[in-house]
C-alpha beads as a LAMMPS data file, in Angstrom:
LAMMPS data file: protein, C-alpha beads

323 atoms
322 bonds

1 atom types
1 bond types

-500.0 500.0 xlo xhi
-500.0 500.0 ylo yhi
-500.0 500.0 zlo zhi

Masses

1 110.0

Atoms # bond

1 1 1 -298.185 -211.316 -48.022
2 1 1 -300.561 -209.658 -50.438
3 1 1 -304.284 -210.368 -50.113
4 1 1 -306.732 -209.664 -52.891
5 1 1 -310.423 -209.401 -52.171
6 1 1 -312.736 -211.904 -53.913
7 1 1 -313.281 -211.011 -57.561
8 1 1 -314.170 -212.603 -60.839
9 1 1 -311.066 -211.137 -62.441
10 1 1 -308.821 -212.814 -59.870
11 1 1 -310.729 -216.044 -60.308
12 1 1 -310.135 -215.823 -64.042
13 1 1 -306.408 -215.573 -63.408
14 1 1 -306.557 -218.775 -61.364
15 1 1 -308.663 -220.484 -64.016
16 1 1 -306.409 -219.446 -66.892
17 1 1 -303.132 -220.260 -65.201
18 1 1 -304.528 -223.542 -63.969
19 1 1 -304.730 -224.673 -67.574
20 1 1 -306.962 -227.713 -67.366
21 1 1 -308.019 -226.817 -63.845
22 1 1 -308.487 -230.442 -62.667
23 1 1 -309.035 -230.844 -58.927
24 1 1 -307.936 -233.550 -56.465
25 1 1 -308.281 -235.111 -53.012
26 1 1 -305.454 -235.835 -50.555
27 1 1 -304.425 -239.435 -50.981
28 1 1 -301.560 -241.834 -50.528
29 1 1 -299.645 -240.634 -53.549
30 1 1 -297.415 -243.162 -55.220
31 1 1 -297.133 -245.038 -58.469
32 1 1 -296.924 -241.909 -60.625
33 1 1 -294.171 -243.263 -62.863
34 1 1 -296.289 -242.756 -65.970
35 1 1 -295.478 -239.048 -65.887
36 1 1 -291.775 -239.809 -66.205
37 1 1 -292.477 -242.237 -69.064
38 1 1 -294.434 -239.482 -70.782
39 1 1 -291.497 -237.086 -70.436
40 1 1 -289.270 -239.592 -72.226
41 1 1 -291.895 -240.190 -74.970
42 1 1 -293.518 -236.806 -75.635
43 1 1 -291.860 -234.546 -78.231
44 1 1 -289.542 -231.818 -76.997
45 1 1 -291.864 -229.027 -78.220
46 1 1 -294.619 -230.050 -75.760
47 1 1 -295.856 -226.902 -74.001
48 1 1 -298.346 -228.261 -71.492
49 1 1 -298.634 -231.434 -69.410
50 1 1 -301.541 -232.703 -67.278
51 1 1 -301.314 -235.835 -65.112
52 1 1 -304.322 -237.759 -63.720
53 1 1 -304.219 -240.823 -61.464
54 1 1 -307.735 -242.124 -62.079
55 1 1 -307.268 -245.156 -59.837
56 1 1 -306.542 -242.929 -56.837
57 1 1 -309.421 -240.616 -57.640
58 1 1 -311.865 -243.518 -57.872
59 1 1 -310.804 -244.734 -54.425
60 1 1 -312.136 -241.581 -52.760
61 1 1 -315.562 -241.915 -51.094
62 1 1 -316.409 -238.440 -52.446
63 1 1 -315.676 -239.348 -56.057
64 1 1 -319.293 -240.054 -57.132
65 1 1 -320.434 -236.697 -55.773
66 1 1 -317.889 -234.562 -57.587
67 1 1 -316.909 -236.696 -60.589
68 1 1 -318.731 -234.546 -63.132
69 1 1 -317.159 -231.413 -61.699
70 1 1 -313.663 -232.892 -61.703
71 1 1 -313.229 -234.056 -65.268
72 1 1 -312.402 -231.391 -67.793
73 1 1 -313.770 -231.597 -71.318
74 1 1 -310.602 -233.009 -72.858
75 1 1 -310.503 -235.876 -70.369
76 1 1 -314.204 -236.582 -70.885
77 1 1 -313.670 -236.645 -74.628
78 1 1 -310.798 -239.090 -74.172
79 1 1 -312.899 -241.325 -71.915
80 1 1 -315.651 -241.396 -74.559
81 1 1 -313.007 -242.409 -77.065
82 1 1 -311.831 -245.205 -74.754
83 1 1 -315.398 -246.501 -74.430
84 1 1 -315.699 -246.462 -78.214
85 1 1 -312.577 -248.665 -78.277
86 1 1 -314.436 -251.227 -76.144
87 1 1 -312.679 -250.376 -72.855
88 1 1 -314.219 -249.270 -69.562
89 1 1 -312.430 -246.113 -68.314
90 1 1 -313.875 -246.685 -64.827
91 1 1 -312.083 -250.026 -64.577
92 1 1 -309.420 -250.332 -67.245
93 1 1 -307.655 -246.948 -66.978
94 1 1 -305.355 -246.186 -64.035
95 1 1 -303.216 -243.228 -65.139
96 1 1 -303.394 -240.715 -67.990
97 1 1 -300.942 -238.013 -69.041
98 1 1 -302.182 -235.429 -71.556
99 1 1 -299.934 -233.106 -73.525
100 1 1 -300.264 -230.159 -75.911
101 1 1 -297.709 -228.948 -78.442
102 1 1 -299.655 -225.745 -79.143
103 1 1 -302.686 -223.856 -77.812
104 1 1 -305.255 -226.006 -76.007
105 1 1 -308.100 -225.306 -78.418
106 1 1 -311.114 -227.559 -78.794
107 1 1 -311.481 -231.078 -77.466
108 1 1 -309.036 -232.906 -79.730
109 1 1 -305.908 -230.767 -79.638
110 1 1 -304.208 -233.080 -77.159
111 1 1 -302.188 -236.281 -77.175
112 1 1 -301.213 -238.574 -74.371
113 1 1 -300.204 -241.805 -72.723
114 1 1 -302.389 -244.117 -70.654
115 1 1 -301.623 -246.989 -68.274
116 1 1 -304.136 -249.684 -67.460
117 1 1 -305.358 -253.087 -68.538
118 1 1 -305.813 -253.325 -72.282
119 1 1 -306.579 -256.117 -74.747
120 1 1 -304.674 -255.241 -77.930
121 1 1 -305.392 -258.536 -79.697
122 1 1 -309.128 -258.235 -79.092
123 1 1 -309.210 -254.647 -80.366
124 1 1 -307.125 -255.569 -83.425
125 1 1 -309.562 -258.374 -84.247
126 1 1 -312.545 -256.060 -83.785
127 1 1 -311.093 -253.443 -86.148
128 1 1 -310.231 -256.092 -88.724
129 1 1 -313.621 -257.814 -88.687
130 1 1 -315.530 -254.513 -88.689
131 1 1 -313.254 -253.042 -91.385
132 1 1 -312.665 -249.974 -89.248
133 1 1 -309.881 -247.579 -90.274
134 1 1 -306.347 -248.240 -89.083
135 1 1 -302.878 -247.781 -90.494
136 1 1 -299.393 -249.127 -89.757
137 1 1 -296.601 -246.942 -88.417
138 1 1 -293.337 -247.770 -86.681
139 1 1 -294.291 -251.430 -86.519
140 1 1 -297.582 -250.733 -84.746
141 1 1 -301.244 -250.545 -85.759
142 1 1 -302.768 -247.091 -85.295
143 1 1 -306.556 -247.232 -84.766
144 1 1 -308.695 -244.250 -85.811
145 1 1 -311.640 -242.938 -83.776
146 1 1 -313.380 -241.643 -86.909
147 1 1 -312.893 -241.950 -90.633
148 1 1 -309.145 -241.597 -90.264
149 1 1 -309.159 -238.742 -92.789
150 1 1 -310.330 -235.869 -90.584
151 1 1 -307.334 -233.945 -89.154
152 1 1 -309.163 -233.855 -85.798
153 1 1 -309.512 -237.661 -85.582
154 1 1 -307.791 -239.304 -82.641
155 1 1 -305.626 -242.369 -83.199
156 1 1 -304.782 -244.947 -80.547
157 1 1 -302.091 -247.628 -80.382
158 1 1 -300.738 -250.069 -77.805
159 1 1 -297.097 -250.295 -76.765
160 1 1 -298.012 -253.397 -74.741
161 1 1 -301.025 -254.744 -72.823
162 1 1 -300.629 -252.107 -70.093
163 1 1 -299.458 -249.002 -71.974
164 1 1 -301.119 -247.048 -74.780
165 1 1 -300.477 -243.759 -76.587
166 1 1 -302.968 -241.639 -78.496
167 1 1 -303.476 -238.325 -80.282
168 1 1 -304.071 -236.740 -83.647
169 1 1 -302.040 -238.510 -86.292
170 1 1 -299.103 -236.020 -86.474
171 1 1 -298.825 -235.960 -82.672
172 1 1 -299.024 -239.739 -82.313
173 1 1 -296.378 -240.202 -85.005
174 1 1 -294.197 -237.666 -83.185
175 1 1 -294.452 -239.727 -79.972
176 1 1 -293.495 -242.917 -81.791
177 1 1 -290.592 -241.133 -83.505
178 1 1 -289.311 -240.020 -80.101
179 1 1 -289.545 -243.553 -78.748
180 1 1 -287.506 -244.799 -81.713
181 1 1 -284.824 -242.173 -81.112
182 1 1 -285.645 -240.206 -84.261
183 1 1 -286.559 -237.006 -82.375
184 1 1 -285.777 -235.359 -79.044
185 1 1 -287.952 -236.113 -76.013
186 1 1 -289.423 -233.639 -73.547
187 1 1 -287.054 -234.881 -70.845
188 1 1 -284.174 -233.280 -72.747
189 1 1 -285.626 -230.023 -71.400
190 1 1 -284.039 -229.861 -67.942
191 1 1 -286.460 -227.171 -66.758
192 1 1 -289.569 -229.150 -67.706
193 1 1 -288.139 -232.259 -66.056
194 1 1 -287.549 -230.257 -62.887
195 1 1 -291.115 -228.907 -62.865
196 1 1 -292.503 -232.421 -63.294
197 1 1 -290.321 -233.679 -60.459
198 1 1 -291.611 -230.923 -58.166
199 1 1 -295.235 -231.942 -58.753
200 1 1 -294.953 -235.722 -58.995
201 1 1 -296.437 -237.376 -55.924
202 1 1 -298.091 -234.202 -54.609
203 1 1 -301.634 -234.990 -55.812
204 1 1 -303.547 -237.457 -57.991
205 1 1 -303.870 -234.669 -60.567
206 1 1 -301.517 -231.822 -61.371
207 1 1 -300.175 -229.960 -64.366
208 1 1 -297.419 -227.842 -65.908
209 1 1 -297.723 -225.061 -68.474
210 1 1 -294.693 -223.343 -69.921
211 1 1 -294.783 -219.576 -70.367
212 1 1 -296.073 -219.720 -73.937
213 1 1 -298.947 -222.048 -72.994
214 1 1 -299.910 -219.764 -70.092
215 1 1 -299.896 -216.713 -72.361
216 1 1 -302.028 -218.469 -74.988
217 1 1 -304.630 -219.329 -72.385
218 1 1 -304.564 -215.917 -70.739
219 1 1 -304.939 -213.700 -73.798
220 1 1 -308.641 -214.368 -74.561
221 1 1 -309.637 -213.966 -70.913
222 1 1 -307.938 -210.632 -70.351
223 1 1 -308.696 -209.007 -73.692
224 1 1 -310.522 -205.773 -73.005
225 1 1 -310.497 -206.138 -69.211
226 1 1 -311.512 -202.860 -67.552
227 1 1 -308.588 -201.021 -66.016
228 1 1 -306.004 -203.084 -67.895
229 1 1 -304.307 -200.876 -70.482
230 1 1 -300.973 -202.695 -70.837
231 1 1 -300.381 -205.548 -73.276
232 1 1 -301.135 -208.756 -71.364
233 1 1 -298.510 -210.641 -73.372
234 1 1 -295.902 -208.305 -71.924
235 1 1 -296.788 -209.581 -68.448
236 1 1 -296.657 -213.233 -69.473
237 1 1 -293.478 -212.903 -71.526
238 1 1 -291.213 -213.275 -68.454
239 1 1 -293.249 -216.237 -67.107
240 1 1 -291.254 -219.449 -67.381
241 1 1 -293.951 -221.827 -66.195
242 1 1 -297.132 -222.281 -64.187
243 1 1 -297.490 -225.314 -61.913
244 1 1 -300.854 -226.259 -60.412
245 1 1 -302.390 -228.739 -57.995
246 1 1 -305.492 -228.758 -55.819
247 1 1 -306.160 -230.391 -52.445
248 1 1 -309.480 -231.491 -50.948
249 1 1 -310.667 -231.296 -47.351
250 1 1 -314.408 -230.596 -47.082
251 1 1 -313.988 -228.375 -50.121
252 1 1 -311.076 -227.504 -52.362
253 1 1 -307.878 -225.522 -52.006
254 1 1 -306.303 -224.630 -55.346
255 1 1 -302.579 -223.876 -55.452
256 1 1 -300.745 -222.269 -58.368
257 1 1 -297.085 -221.356 -58.643
258 1 1 -296.140 -218.805 -61.304
259 1 1 -292.412 -219.064 -61.999
260 1 1 -291.011 -215.822 -63.400
261 1 1 -287.559 -215.016 -64.715
262 1 1 -286.825 -212.527 -61.950
263 1 1 -288.350 -210.836 -58.908
264 1 1 -289.356 -207.760 -60.907
265 1 1 -291.458 -209.904 -63.250
266 1 1 -293.128 -211.595 -60.282
267 1 1 -293.979 -208.190 -58.825
268 1 1 -295.528 -207.146 -62.150
269 1 1 -297.639 -210.314 -62.167
270 1 1 -298.819 -209.602 -58.617
271 1 1 -299.765 -206.096 -59.746
272 1 1 -301.786 -207.621 -62.600
273 1 1 -303.815 -209.604 -60.087
274 1 1 -304.593 -206.418 -58.192
275 1 1 -305.506 -204.524 -61.381
276 1 1 -308.004 -207.223 -62.286
277 1 1 -309.412 -207.205 -58.776
278 1 1 -309.814 -203.433 -58.749
279 1 1 -311.446 -203.502 -62.183
280 1 1 -314.135 -205.832 -60.896
281 1 1 -314.917 -203.473 -58.028
282 1 1 -315.676 -200.579 -60.378
283 1 1 -319.201 -199.901 -61.690
284 1 1 -319.972 -202.459 -64.357
285 1 1 -317.497 -204.974 -62.909
286 1 1 -318.429 -208.458 -61.766
287 1 1 -317.361 -208.169 -58.156
288 1 1 -320.904 -208.726 -56.888
289 1 1 -321.454 -212.050 -58.654
290 1 1 -321.480 -215.486 -57.024
291 1 1 -317.877 -215.876 -58.147
292 1 1 -316.988 -212.912 -56.017
293 1 1 -318.749 -214.516 -53.077
294 1 1 -316.857 -217.762 -53.685
295 1 1 -313.343 -216.420 -53.298
296 1 1 -313.352 -215.378 -49.671
297 1 1 -309.627 -215.926 -49.226
298 1 1 -307.607 -215.389 -52.375
299 1 1 -303.983 -215.120 -51.249
300 1 1 -300.988 -214.034 -53.296
301 1 1 -297.485 -214.431 -51.915
302 1 1 -294.283 -213.488 -53.687
303 1 1 -291.048 -215.307 -52.947
304 1 1 -288.395 -213.780 -55.154
305 1 1 -289.183 -214.750 -58.734
306 1 1 -291.948 -217.131 -57.659
307 1 1 -295.564 -216.063 -57.161
308 1 1 -297.839 -218.390 -55.164
309 1 1 -301.627 -218.131 -55.406
310 1 1 -304.231 -220.079 -53.461
311 1 1 -307.994 -220.007 -53.219
312 1 1 -310.532 -222.212 -51.459
313 1 1 -314.225 -222.955 -51.744
314 1 1 -316.925 -225.623 -51.449
315 1 1 -317.227 -228.555 -53.834
316 1 1 -320.327 -227.056 -55.428
317 1 1 -318.398 -223.959 -56.465
318 1 1 -316.231 -225.843 -58.959
319 1 1 -318.555 -224.987 -61.833
320 1 1 -317.771 -221.321 -61.213
321 1 1 -314.019 -221.912 -61.311
322 1 1 -313.749 -224.393 -64.161
323 1 1 -314.861 -222.737 -67.399

Bonds

1 1 1 2
2 1 2 3
3 1 3 4
4 1 4 5
5 1 5 6
6 1 6 7
7 1 7 8
8 1 8 9
9 1 9 10
10 1 10 11
11 1 11 12
12 1 12 13
13 1 13 14
14 1 14 15
15 1 15 16
16 1 16 17
17 1 17 18
18 1 18 19
19 1 19 20
20 1 20 21
21 1 21 22
22 1 22 23
23 1 23 24
24 1 24 25
25 1 25 26
26 1 26 27
27 1 27 28
28 1 28 29
29 1 29 30
30 1 30 31
31 1 31 32
32 1 32 33
33 1 33 34
34 1 34 35
35 1 35 36
36 1 36 37
37 1 37 38
38 1 38 39
39 1 39 40
40 1 40 41
41 1 41 42
42 1 42 43
43 1 43 44
44 1 44 45
45 1 45 46
46 1 46 47
47 1 47 48
48 1 48 49
49 1 49 50
50 1 50 51
51 1 51 52
52 1 52 53
53 1 53 54
54 1 54 55
55 1 55 56
56 1 56 57
57 1 57 58
58 1 58 59
59 1 59 60
60 1 60 61
61 1 61 62
62 1 62 63
63 1 63 64
64 1 64 65
65 1 65 66
66 1 66 67
67 1 67 68
68 1 68 69
69 1 69 70
70 1 70 71
71 1 71 72
72 1 72 73
73 1 73 74
74 1 74 75
75 1 75 76
76 1 76 77
77 1 77 78
78 1 78 79
79 1 79 80
80 1 80 81
81 1 81 82
82 1 82 83
83 1 83 84
84 1 84 85
85 1 85 86
86 1 86 87
87 1 87 88
88 1 88 89
89 1 89 90
90 1 90 91
91 1 91 92
92 1 92 93
93 1 93 94
94 1 94 95
95 1 95 96
96 1 96 97
97 1 97 98
98 1 98 99
99 1 99 100
100 1 100 101
101 1 101 102
102 1 102 103
103 1 103 104
104 1 104 105
105 1 105 106
106 1 106 107
107 1 107 108
108 1 108 109
109 1 109 110
110 1 110 111
111 1 111 112
112 1 112 113
113 1 113 114
114 1 114 115
115 1 115 116
116 1 116 117
117 1 117 118
118 1 118 119
119 1 119 120
120 1 120 121
121 1 121 122
122 1 122 123
123 1 123 124
124 1 124 125
125 1 125 126
126 1 126 127
127 1 127 128
128 1 128 129
129 1 129 130
130 1 130 131
131 1 131 132
132 1 132 133
133 1 133 134
134 1 134 135
135 1 135 136
136 1 136 137
137 1 137 138
138 1 138 139
139 1 139 140
140 1 140 141
141 1 141 142
142 1 142 143
143 1 143 144
144 1 144 145
145 1 145 146
146 1 146 147
147 1 147 148
148 1 148 149
149 1 149 150
150 1 150 151
151 1 151 152
152 1 152 153
153 1 153 154
154 1 154 155
155 1 155 156
156 1 156 157
157 1 157 158
158 1 158 159
159 1 159 160
160 1 160 161
161 1 161 162
162 1 162 163
163 1 163 164
164 1 164 165
165 1 165 166
166 1 166 167
167 1 167 168
168 1 168 169
169 1 169 170
170 1 170 171
171 1 171 172
172 1 172 173
173 1 173 174
174 1 174 175
175 1 175 176
176 1 176 177
177 1 177 178
178 1 178 179
179 1 179 180
180 1 180 181
181 1 181 182
182 1 182 183
183 1 183 184
184 1 184 185
185 1 185 186
186 1 186 187
187 1 187 188
188 1 188 189
189 1 189 190
190 1 190 191
191 1 191 192
192 1 192 193
193 1 193 194
194 1 194 195
195 1 195 196
196 1 196 197
197 1 197 198
198 1 198 199
199 1 199 200
200 1 200 201
201 1 201 202
202 1 202 203
203 1 203 204
204 1 204 205
205 1 205 206
206 1 206 207
207 1 207 208
208 1 208 209
209 1 209 210
210 1 210 211
211 1 211 212
212 1 212 213
213 1 213 214
214 1 214 215
215 1 215 216
216 1 216 217
217 1 217 218
218 1 218 219
219 1 219 220
220 1 220 221
221 1 221 222
222 1 222 223
223 1 223 224
224 1 224 225
225 1 225 226
226 1 226 227
227 1 227 228
228 1 228 229
229 1 229 230
230 1 230 231
231 1 231 232
232 1 232 233
233 1 233 234
234 1 234 235
235 1 235 236
236 1 236 237
237 1 237 238
238 1 238 239
239 1 239 240
240 1 240 241
241 1 241 242
242 1 242 243
243 1 243 244
244 1 244 245
245 1 245 246
246 1 246 247
247 1 247 248
248 1 248 249
249 1 249 250
250 1 250 251
251 1 251 252
252 1 252 253
253 1 253 254
254 1 254 255
255 1 255 256
256 1 256 257
257 1 257 258
258 1 258 259
259 1 259 260
260 1 260 261
261 1 261 262
262 1 262 263
263 1 263 264
264 1 264 265
265 1 265 266
266 1 266 267
267 1 267 268
268 1 268 269
269 1 269 270
270 1 270 271
271 1 271 272
272 1 272 273
273 1 273 274
274 1 274 275
275 1 275 276
276 1 276 277
277 1 277 278
278 1 278 279
279 1 279 280
280 1 280 281
281 1 281 282
282 1 282 283
283 1 283 284
284 1 284 285
285 1 285 286
286 1 286 287
287 1 287 288
288 1 288 289
289 1 289 290
290 1 290 291
291 1 291 292
292 1 292 293
293 1 293 294
294 1 294 295
295 1 295 296
296 1 296 297
297 1 297 298
298 1 298 299
299 1 299 300
300 1 300 301
301 1 301 302
302 1 302 303
303 1 303 304
304 1 304 305
305 1 305 306
306 1 306 307
307 1 307 308
308 1 308 309
309 1 309 310
310 1 310 311
311 1 311 312
312 1 312 313
313 1 313 314
314 1 314 315
315 1 315 316
316 1 316 317
317 1 317 318
318 1 318 319
319 1 319 320
320 1 320 321
321 1 321 322
322 1 322 323
């Protein structure tokens, strides 16, 4: 087992590869079928998936204390959108699956599927009476969160009273095309289906990034890092996927699995972790910051082509990990 001393650079690796970086408590984990429905509805070019079981999270006695630290900006933006639709995300939403077809940039570059208790007829009447923007597609009404003309506007539609899909207009249309058999679904990708199956039921929140999504997230963080002279994209090229989940027990334990194409690629990724760590220990590095104090037990373990990383810390330290 390789052990890296606490460092901001190593923390950045965990943050980047964690994608959304959403954290969870241990719980009785069941009823996560929405993730499988999303796989059969999301377009095949989806690069990143993030599952959240909000009902399970709300059942934790610690939820009020850490709620603001748990929810990433995309999920907060979506919850604001749900409130604007006249729904209460603290009562009406049970599960949410977010997806990205390209880089996760900004707050609206996602699409998704939600399960809960909805009132489609009431929302349709509200939009009609208020003359709010909507448009028909695939036999459904698509409701706009804004003017309906801004490319960043989110649209929302109901498949039934318990299932909704949402996203920017091209993404939402792509989901509906998949459901009508006009385009391939994400579950035609056997690898992605296998990664989802590995994570399903392990935590109320977890996520998958394919290699391209991980590289897109990593590039801005590692640009110009001291001591790193090689092209970062060369390290992430052999990465097939990154899987993440986090457990809670008087603090958090974050787990990431970096799946490489071969053992040599995994060894190179482990070396990258050490390069970043060593760079932070040099004069001008950030090894003496509170982030460095946080990561008292960063562990890196290689198992063939798979690299496992874990780190733990107190609840209050989440703001240092989630950027």
